[in-house]
Residue, then its C-alpha position, 0 to 999 in steps of 0.5 A: x510778363x509781357x504786361x510788366x515789360x511793356x510798362x517798365x520799358x515805357x517808363x524807362x523811355x519816359x513815355x506816358x500811356x497817352x504818348x505811347x498810345x499816340x505813337x501807336x494810333x490807339x487809345x490810352x485805355x488799350x495801353x492800360x489794358x496791355x500793362x494790366x494784363x487784361x489784353x495782349x497786342x496782336x503780332x502787328x501791334x507787337x511789332x509797332x510797339x517794339x518800334x515805338x519803344x525802340x526795343x526788340x520784340x524778344x525783350x518785350x516777350x521776356x528775354x533778358x538782355x545779356x549783361x556785359x561781363x567785365x572780361x567782355x568790357x576789357x576785350x572791347x577796351x583793348x580793341x578800341x585802344x588798338x583802333x585808336x593807335x591805328x588812327x594815330x599812326x594814320x594821322x602821323x603818316x598823313x602829316x608826314x606825307x603832307x610835310x614832305x610834299x610841302x618841302x618838295x613844293x618849296x624846293x621846286x619853287x626855289x629851283x624854278x626861281x633859280x632857273x628863271x633868274x639864270x635865264x634872264x628873260x630871253x624872250x625880251x630879245x625876240x623879234x615881236x613883229x611876228x604875231x605868233x612870236x609876240x603872243x608866245x613872248x607875252x605869255x612867257x612874260x605873264x607867266x614869269x611875272x605871275x610866278x615871281x609875284x606868287x612864289x613868296x606867298x606859296x613859300x610862306x604858306x608852305x613854310x607855315x604848313x611845314x611848321x604845323x605838321x612838325x608840331x607835337x600835339 
């Protein structure tokens, strides 16, 4: 039984006796003796043989692998279907969250633009002879300038993101 199993599994893996012997650090004749039932591998070699053939020792010794029954396959396919549905739901929830975050970003940019426009750069009327006031006024001016340069890019990117998360796939 062991000899037939070694030979059948070796051939199913597409290995020659020589290739298997090299993996096990034995000579080809040793593998041949095992396959012809003239000798048997010791327990350590049986473990190495199992690893080399990527097969459990119990299968080498003659235990047959349980064949999947059609009912088992049906149960497995149903479980996979449930997992796929859960993954699709998570993906949709993630897209919805991203869409709402992008909408909130657009609203925030719009509100901030309206506030900055309504205020009309009040720091321009400050007395810039005081160094601290000059630094704070310059910082406000830089932030305002950067905001109005980057806001259109942010709005465009958010709009594209909203469009892409709304598309049906």
